[in-house]
N, C-alpha and C positions, 0 to 999 in steps of 0.2 A: 752678591751673585757673581760667580766667575763664568765668563763666556768662553766656552770651549766646545768644540765639536769634533767628533771623530770623522775625519774626511776619508780615511782609508777605505778602499773597496776590496772586499775579500776576493772578488772575481770580476773580470771585465772581458767582454767579447765584442769585437767589431765584425759586422757582416756587411756584405755588399750585394745589392740587388739592382743591377743596371746602373743608373746614375745616382741611385740613393744609397746612402751609407747609414747603418744603424749602429749606435753605441749603447750597449747594455751593461750596467753595473748593478751592484746591490742597492744603490741609492738613487739612480736616475736612469731614464731612458731618453735618448736623444736621436733625432734623425737629421741628417744633412741632405739637402737637395739643392742643386745648382751651386754647391759650395757654401751655402749658408745653413745655419741651424733653423729648421722649420717646424720642429716638434720637440717639446720639453715636458717630461713627466717627472715629478719629484716623488720617489718611493718613500722618502722619509715621512711625508705628510699625506700622500695620496692625491696631491694636487697636480693638475695639468695646466700649464701657463700659456698654451697656444690655442688658436682657433683653427678650423679647417682652412685649407689653402684659399688665399684671397688674391685677387688680381688688381686690387686698388692701389696699394703701395708695396714696394719691395725693398728689402735689403739686397745688397749685391756683393759678390766677391769679384773685385775688379783690379786691374793694373793700369795705371794712368801714365800718359806720356804727353809732354807739352806739344801742342800743335797737331796732335793726332788723336784719332778715336781710341778709347781704351779697349783693352781686352776684357770682355765681360764673360764670366763663367756661365751665366745664364744663356748666352748665345754662342757657346763653344762646344766642341766635341769633348767628351770626358773619358779619360782612361782611369778607372779606379783599381788600385792595386793593394791587396792586403799584404802588409809587410810583416805581420805578426798577429798573434791572437788578439792583442789589444792595440794595434796600430794599423794605419793605412795611409796611402798617398794618393791624392787626386791630381791628375794633370789635365788642365784645360787648354786646348789649342785650337787654332783655326788653320788647318792644313791647306784650305783652299786659298789662303793668302801666302803663307810660307811655313816652314817647319821650325822656325826660330822663336817666333812670338808665342809665349805661353805663360800660364799661371800654374804654380805648384802649391798645393795645400797639404800639409802634413798634420795628421791628427793622431793622438796617442793618449792612452790613459796611464797616468803615473801611478804605479802601485802603492807608493808610500802615502800619498795624500788622496788618491782617487780623483785628482784633478784631471779634467780633459784638457790636454795641451793642444793648442791650435797655432800653427806657424805657417806663414805664407812667404812665397818668393816668386820671382818672375823675371822674364827678360824680353827685350825688344831687339829688333835688328838695327835700330838707330838710337842715338842718345836722346835725352830729355825725360827719362823715367824718373818720376818724383814721388809716387804714392802707391801703396798697396792697401787694400781694405777687404775685410770680410764682415759678416754680420749675422744677426738673429732676426728671423722673419716671423710674421703671424702671431706676435705676442698679444694676448688678450688684455687690452688696456682696462677693461672693466673688472678684471680679477687681480691685477697687480698695480702697484705704484712703483714708479721709477725714482729711486733715491740716488742723488748725485752729489759728490763733493765738488760742486761747481758754483762759482760766483758766491762763495760764502756758505753754501749748503742749501739744497733745494729739493723739493719733491714734485714730480710730474704725475698727475692723476688724469682720470678720464675727463674731468671738468677743466683741465688746464687749456687755455685758449690759444694754443699755437699749432702750427703744422710742421715746421722744420726748425731745428736748432742745432748749432755747432759750437763745440767748446774745445779750444786749443789747449794742449798740454805741452810744456808747463805754462800755465796762464789761468784762464778762467776755469779750465778743468784742472783742479788742484791736486788730484791724485789719480793714479791709473786704476780706477775702480768704478763700476756701475752695479747697483743693487736693484733687483726686481723683487719687491716684497709682496707676497700674497697674504692670505688670511692666517695661515699657520706656519708658513715658511716662505721660501723663495729660491731664486738662483742668482748667481753673481758672476761677473767677469772681471778679472784683474790682470794687470801687467806686472812684471817683476824686472823691469829694465832699470839698471843702476846708472846708465850713461845719459839719461834725460833726452833720449832721442825724441824728436818732434812727433807729436801724435795729435789726433783729433777724435773726439767722440761726437757722432752725429745721430740724431734721432728724428723721426717723423711720425706723426700720429694723425688719426682721424677718430671718429666716434666709436670705432670697433677695435682697432688694433694700433700697436706702436711697433716700429721697426728700429733696430739699432745697428750702427756700423762703427767698427773700430779701425781707424786709419793710421798707418805708420808712414812717415816721410823720410826720403833720403835727405842727406845734408845738402842744402843749397850751396852754390848754384847747381842746377840740374843738367846743364847742356851735355855733359860728358857721361852721364850715368846711363848705362844700357841694362843694368840689372837692379833688382830691389830685394831686400830681405826685411821681413817684418819682425817686430818683437814677438816673443812668445806670449800668447794670451792663455789664461787659465780659467776654465769654466767649472763650476760645481753647484750643487744644491745644498740647502740647509733647512733645519727646523728652528722656529723661533722668530725673533724680530731682527731688524737691520744690524743690531749690535753684534750678532754672531759673525757675519762676514766682515764687518768693520773691525772686529777684534783680530781676526785672522790677518787682515791687511795691516793693522797697526803693529802687530807682532813682526810682520815682515819689514816694515820701514824702520822699526827699532833695530833690527839686526843689520839691515842694508846700509843705513846712514849713520848709525851711532849718534843719535841726536842728543843735544844737551837737554837734560830734563830740568824742569823748573825746580825740582827738589835739590838739584845740584848747584843752583845759582845762589847768589847772596839772598838771605832771608827776606830782605825788603821787597824783592821782586814779587813774591807770593803774597806779601802783606798789602800791596797796593789795592785800594778800593775806589779810587777816583783819579781821573786824568784831567788836567786843566791845560788847554792850549792857549798860549799867551804870546803877545808881541812884546818886544823890548824897545820902548821908546823913551825911557828916562822919565816916565810919568810918576805920579803919586802911587805908591804901592800899598796904601792903607787897606785896599781891598783884600790883600793877602792876609793882613792881620785879622780883619773881620772874618774872613773865611776860616782861619785857624780856630776861631771860637765856635764854629759850627761843625767842623769835622776834625779828624785826626791828621795833622799835617805830615806826620812821619809816614803815613800810609797814603799819601797823595803825591802824584807825579806831575810836576810842572814841566810842560813841554814848550820850550822856548823856540818859537818858529822864526821870528825875524830878529835874530841876534847879531847877524853879520853887518859890517859897515856898509856893504853893498846891498842893494835892494834884493828882495826875494827873487831867486833864480837868476840873478845878474852877476856877471864877472866870476862865474864858476871856472875853476875850482879854488878861488881865493877864499879862505876861511878866517880872515882877519876880523876880530870882533869890534863892535861899536865901542866908543869910549865909555858909554854908560853901562855896558854889559857887566863890568866888574862890580859896580854898585848893585846892580840887579841880582846877580848870582849870590852876592854876600847876603842881601836881605832875604832872599829865598832860603838859603841854607841856614841862616840864623833862626828863621821861623820853623825850621825842622823839615821842610819839604825836600823831596828828591827832585833832581834836575835832569832833563833830557834836552839835547840840542838837535836842531834840524840840520841835516846834511843831504847831499844828493849823490847817489851811488853812480850816476852815469854822466852827469852834466859837465859840459865844457862850453863856455860862451865863445861865439865866433870871433869876438874882438879880444879874447884873451891871448896873450903871447904864445901859449902852448898849443892853441888850436891847429895851426898849420902843421905842427909835428904829429899831432894825434889824429888828424883828419883821416888818415889811412885806416884807422881802426873804428871809424864811425859806422854805426849800424846801417845796413842797407836792407831795404824791403825785400822780403822773401821772394815775392813774385815779380816785382818791377826792377829791383836793384837800385831804387832811388834812395838817397841819403835820408836818414831818420833823425828826428829831434823834436823837441817841444816847440810848438808854434813854428815849425820849420818853414812852412809855406807863407809865413807872415814876416818878411824881412825887416819891417819897421817895428815889430813888436818887441818891447824892451825885455820880455821874459824869454825870448827865443834863445835856445841853446841846442847844441849837438848832443846826441846820445852816443857815448863811446863804449864799445864792447869791453867788458871786464876781463876777457881772455887776453888782452894786451898787458903784458907784465909792466911795460913802461907806464901805462895809465894807472895800474894798481899801485906802483911805487909812488907816483905823484900824489894820488889821493890819500894813501896811508900816511905819507910824510906830512901832508897838510893837516890832517885831522889829529895826528899824534901831537903836533905842536899845540893845538888847542887843549888837548888832554893834559899836557905837561904844565900849562899855564893856569887852567881853571879846574876847580873841584867838581867835575861832572860825574853823573852816575850812569848815564845812558846816551846813546846816539840813535836818532831816527834816520834811517837811510831811505830817503825818498826815491821812488822809481825802482826799488829793489826787485819788484815783481817782473820788470820788463826783461823777459828772456825770449828771444825769437830765433827762428831758423835763419841766421844771418847770411845774406847772399854774398858776403865777403868770403864765405867758406870758413874752415877752421883757421883759428889764429893761434900760432905756436902749438898746434896740435889739439886745441881745445875748442869745444863749442861754447856758445855764450853762457849756457847754464853752468858748465864746469868752471868757466871763468868767474862767474858769480860766486860759486862756492869758494874758490881760492881767494877772492877779494874779502869775503867774510872771515876766512881763516887768517889772512894777513892782518886785518884790522884787529882781530882778537889777540893775536900774538903781540901786536905793537902797543896795545892799551889794556894790560891786565886789569881785571876787575870791572871794566865797562861792559854793560849789556847792550844789546842791539834791538832796534825796532825796525819794522819794514812796512812798506805800503803793500796792501793786499797780502796774501799768504798762499804758498803752494809748496810742492814737494822739494823744490830747489832751495827754498829759503827757511822753511819751518825749523830745521834742526840747528840753526845758529841764531835765530831771532827769538828773544824772550817776550817781545811785545810785537803786535802787528795791527795796523789800521785796517778796519773793515769797511769796504764800500757798501752802499745799500743795494739791495736786490731790486731788479726792475719791477715795476708796479704789478705787472700781470703774473709774476712768479710767486711761488709759495715757499717761504723759508723752512729749512729743516736742520736739525742739529748734527747732521752727519759729519761735517767738517770740524765742528767743535769736538766731536767724539774722537776723531783721528788725531787732532793736533793739541788737545787740551793738556796732555802731560808735558808739553814742550813750549807752548806759546800762549800768551794772554792777549786776547783781542781787545781793542779799544776803538773809539770813534775816529772816523776819517777826517782828514784835514779839510775836506769839503763839506763837513757837517754844518747844517744851518744853525743860526743863533736862536736859542730857545726863547729869548725875550722879544725879538722882533719878527720872528718867523716860526711860530710854534707848530704850524701845520707842516712846514718843511722839516723841522726837527723831528716831528712825529713820524714822518715818512722814513727817516733813518731808524727810529725806534721800532717800527713795524718789522724790520729785519733783525735788528740787534736783540730784541727781546726773545727771539728763538735761537740765538747763537751764543748766549752767555757773554755778551760784550760788556766790558767795564763801563760804568757810568762815566760819561765824558761831557765836559762843558767848555765853552769859550770863556776867556777872562772877561770879555765884555758882558757875558751873562751875569757876572758877579760884581760889576762896577756900578750897578744901579743903586739908587738910594734904598730901594727895597727889592727883594728877589721876586721875580714874576712867578706865578703859580707853577708853571712847568719846571722852572729852575728849582723851586722849592721841592717839587716832587722828586727830581733827579737827586738832589742833595739828601733827601730822606732815604732813598734807596742806597746811595753811597755810604751813608752812615751805617746801614745794616751790613753792607759788604765789609766795612772796616771793623765793626764791632763783633760780628759773628764769624769773620774769617771764611767767607763763602768760597767753596770750590765746586766745580761741576760734579754732578752726581749721575753717573751712567750705570752704576751698579744696581740701583733700584728701578722698579717699573714706574712709569709715569702715567698719571691720569690723563684722559683725553683733553681736558681743558688746560693742561699745564703748558705754559710757553717754554719754561726752562726749569730745571730742578737742580738744587744745590745741596751740599752737605756742609754743616758748620764744623769748626775746629773740634767741637765736642761730640760730633757724630750725629747731630740732629738734622732731620730733613727739612729743607726750605723750598717752598714752591713759589715760583714766579708766575702769576696768572693775572688775567684781566677780570676786574669786578665792576660793579655799577659805580664804584668810587674812582675807577681808573685802574692803572697798573700798580700792583703792589706785591711785596714779598711777604709770604705767609710762612711762619715757622710752625711746622707740623708737630707740636707737642701733644702728648696724650691729653684728651679732653676729659678724662675721669678726674676732675679737679677735686671732688670731695672724697675720692679714694674709697668708694663703696663697691667697686668692681664692675659697675655698669655706667654707660654714658647716656644720660637722659635729661629730662627737663630740670632736674635738681642741679645739674652742672650749669645749665643756662642761668638759673637763679644765682648760683655762685658767682658767675661772671658779672651779671647785672649789678649785683650788690657791691661790686668793686670798680665800677666805672670811675675813671679819673685817677686811678692809682695804677701801679704796675704789678699788683699782686697776682692778677689773673691774666697777665700778658701772654697770649698764646702765640702771636706771630712775631715776637721779638722786636716790636717797634717802640718799646719802652712805655706803652700806655695800654690800658684796658678800655676797649670800646666795641663798637658793633662788629668790627672785623673779627674780633675774638669770638663773638657770639656765632658768627658764620662758621668758624672752624669747629666749634662744638657741634653745631647742627650736622656738619658734614661727617662727623664721626658717630652719629647716633646709632647706626646699625653695626658698628664694629664690636 
């Protein structure tokens, strides 16, 4: 199935009635009041996504200044000016204070796409201007779900137990996109900013409605800013499910950032079906030999975490290896495994000789200007180190030089860049003309140029990092949140997610490990285990279960499947190298991968009890293996029953 939608509007008309502005196109009707969208009707599906005016919670179009009350469009005089058939400008001011402080909101329908373009600006009579926001009001939470590429991907529904949430971009809000999904279609808002300007998505809900606000920030520090210009936001409606707007956005990021596709990387990257996180202590490595008997070592990535002579997160950025590391990597490579080393993209220890020189580039908190670092307020903590902004060419040169020496000495396949997600609105301001996100991109570029053939991994994943990282660790979603595959959809062609370094050990904390799986199973995350899970005399049940799933990843060559529709009980859906559909779902037996082959096993043209008999008679063999686990059992019977009506 190809996801495309004709967004162009044959005609568009904007009309003004007092403080209200109406936007009418062939595919949607929208009303602005107080500078926010207060009514949305989707002509593609006939659905209306808003409820009548509510006074309980509000979105706002506001301009904020440090130490002073904001200008709120809701409490200002408005001058609405029609600037064309399909465009208008709204000016919100407070003349009883002065004639300088004001908000300007420009709205326009773009003929080529039918997108409603929304752009804001404003000015104050003094400095300290830091944020502009606009929003959508009165959204009926009982008729739409809010789907966000945030914190790994999540969906917010009427039953979600929160009141207010904020997600910072680039950060937990991973892409400039919010989708509101109704029964037959929905609407979406997206940004198309290529400079990674700091933004926030904020939403608030009660039992009846949800409101959304899209916030753009000036570059910190803010003291001298008297004006503000927001990014351009694009609104439109669609018919179908979330994949329609997500496809539009993915097409944009493909053109905007020219990401490295997985298909362009070395073949082994797409072959990986298991990640093992391991320490390097010079211990007996027989566990690696035993594991190689259980899985395909050539499709397994060994992530060496503590391979440096210094302790974890200590004496950064010194990347001298332990004496035993050479023997470790030789054993791993001789057994056929792929190897990835742990590094830190930001860290400089305060007792390292380079720190005094690099301290001027240390991140400063957006709001307070305080220095930032890991365990920074714990001076006696041995893991304490400063976070240095990648926009500094001096720091980029230091880190690239250090890691290149490792690459020249050892046969490594990949580098994990810890802290790669940390991109903030640095109160140092621009460094060498770059914000921290742009510095992050340059750091990745220089590392890639210095070490041809090495692929990169990162911590977390968002729009700044996805297009140069072939692997990424995924944090778990907060317990009260519901995972959704939206982020997997956006980033699947470019990055393969795997388990976070803070992942619990399956053998001694199965409930903690399962807490991660509760998110991972809906995000298509690669099976991930700690080496300690595999050093036991026997594998614990949860470890065995993960290895069984990993074998299917490796044997079937699983890839995310977003082209086919998913059943309601599907956690994630894959396609094999041979084009067969694989469903990951929860059963009474636990979590399992089910290969959806045709259940007409006796080839009589119908699927009925005779096919059940066919399977039952072959229990203990692989002849009627439906789910690809190598044996015929009750799980295969279940698949036959599910296809009875087909």
